[in-house]
C-alpha positions, 0 to 999 in steps of 0.5 A, spaced: 489 477 533 495 481 536 499 484 530 505 479 532 500 473 529 501 477 522 508 476 521 510 479 514 516 475 510 519 482 507 523 478 502 517 475 499 514 481 499 520 484 494 520 477 490 512 478 489 512 485 487 518 484 482 514 478 479 508 483 478 512 488 474 510 487 467 502 485 469 501 491 475 499 497 471 494 493 467 491 490 473 492 496 478 485 500 477 483 501 484 491 503 486 490 508 481 484 511 483 486 511 490 492 515 488 489 520 484 484 522 490 490 522 495 493 527 490 487 531 489 487 532 496 494 536 496 496 543 495 501 545 490 507 548 494 514 550 490 517 551 497 518 543 498 525 542 496 525 534 497 520 529 497 519 522 499 515 517 495 514 511 499 513 505 496 513 508 489 512 502 485 511 503 477 512 510 478 505 512 477 505 518 481 511 521 480 509 526 474 503 529 478 508 530 484 513 534 480 507 538 478 505 539 485 512 541 487 516 543 481 522 545 485 522 538 489 527 533 488 523 526 488 526 520 492 522 514 489 523 508 494 521 501 493 522 494 496 522 491 489 528 493 485 524 491 479 519 496 480 524 501 480 527 499 474 521 499 470 519 506 473 526 509 471 525 506 464 518 509 463 520 516 465 526 516 461 523 521 456 520 526 462 523 532 465 523 529 472 528 531 478 527 524 481 532 518 483 531 511 486 532 508 492 531 500 493 530 499 501 525 497 506 520 502 508 521 500 515 529 501 515 530 508 511 537 509 509 536 517 510 539 522 515 535 526 520 531 532 517 531 529 510 525 531 507 519 536 507 514 532 505 512 524 504 507 521 500 505 514 500 499 510 497 497 503 498 504 501 501 504 501 508 500 495 509 506 491 507 510 494 513 510 490 520 512 494 525 507 501 525 510 504 531 517 503 528 515 505 521 512 512 523 518 514 528 523 513 523 518 517 518 518 522 523 526 522 524 527 523 517 522 529 516 524 537 516 520 541 521 514 544 518 514 537 514 507 533 512 505 526 510 500 524 506 498 517 505 493 512 504 492 505 506 487 499 507 483 498 513 479 493 517 474 490 512 478 489 506 477 483 502 472 481 508 468 476 503 475 472 501 477 472 509 470 469 511 470 464 505 476 462 507 474 461 515 469 456 512 475 452 510 481 452 515 484 457 520 490 459 517 491 466 515 489 468 508 488 476 508 493 481 511 491 484 518 489 492 517 490 497 522 483 501 524 483 509 524 484 509 532 490 505 532 493 509 526 491 516 530 495 513 536 501 511 532 502 517 529 501 521 535 506 517 539 511 518 533 510 526 534 506 527 528 501 533 529 494 534 528 493 527 524 487 527 520 484 520 517 478 519 513 475 513 511 472 510 504 469 504 503 469 501 496 465 495 493 468 492 487 465 486 483 468 480 480 465 474 476 468 469 480 474 467 485 479 466 479 478 473 477 479 476 484 485 472 485 488 473 478 488 481 479 491 480 486 497 476 483 498 480 478 499 486 482 503 482 487 498 482 493 499 475 495 498 472 501 505 473 505 503 472 512 507 467 516 501 464 518 499 462 512 498 455 509 504 452 506 504 448 500 499 447 494 491 447 496 488 441 495 483 441 489 477 439 494 479 445 498 479 450 492 472 447 490 469 449 497 473 456 497 470 457 490 463 455 493 463 459 499 466 465 496 461 465 489 455 464 494 455 471 495 454 473 488 449 478 486 444 477 480 447 482 474 453 484 478 457 479 480 461 478 487 462 484 491 469 485 494 470 490 500 476 495 500 476 499 506 480 505 505 484 510 509 486 517 507 491 520 512 495 526 513 499 529 519 504 535 520 511 535 524 512 541 528 
């Protein structure tokens, strides 16, 4: 399908993550695991003076970023004001050179050449227009700057998507860009030598309710314009449960795929 068929309602993205502030950290084990792996790929550098954490959420990465870049001012940007407020309260007792900006990643409120480094873990999949996003990221970066990011790739939640396809033809799972599309958009925006690495993770859930509860708790709801409207009927939910839970593996539960993409690139 064309990307235009997956129009993301940004005001609802902000609302969903604001509602998930209190429950996010308790259910975000995958997000922490991926963030830690990305942080482990980055070399410490005391020459970095200003850093953007794009989609900073509850601020899990801030302290680690400060250790990697001790001379850096860290700008934590998120579309959800509630997430930023939570992070600010959590970091009150820490000696972090950080300030907070509530804004959309696709409409950055920064001057040209503002940052030496941009970090983002599992956030850009909520963006609609990747060419515009990466053009603007390139605009705000200094020469010799670098970006380090993770996002989800095609195949993520494929088991849930396939179960829904047996029920109706509405959009129930986000559209995720493959590595070829990401590489092209990075190069067209002017980034140099993009490196992309894929990783497939399987997580197991005892039932459909456990998966949907986790997604809701981290704010990852279906916010596409093509989603079904209104409450799903009981019969539809029963059929979805049967379709999804029919994949259960004895002793393990129901496998759910998360296809991850780690990317880095530079600016000359």
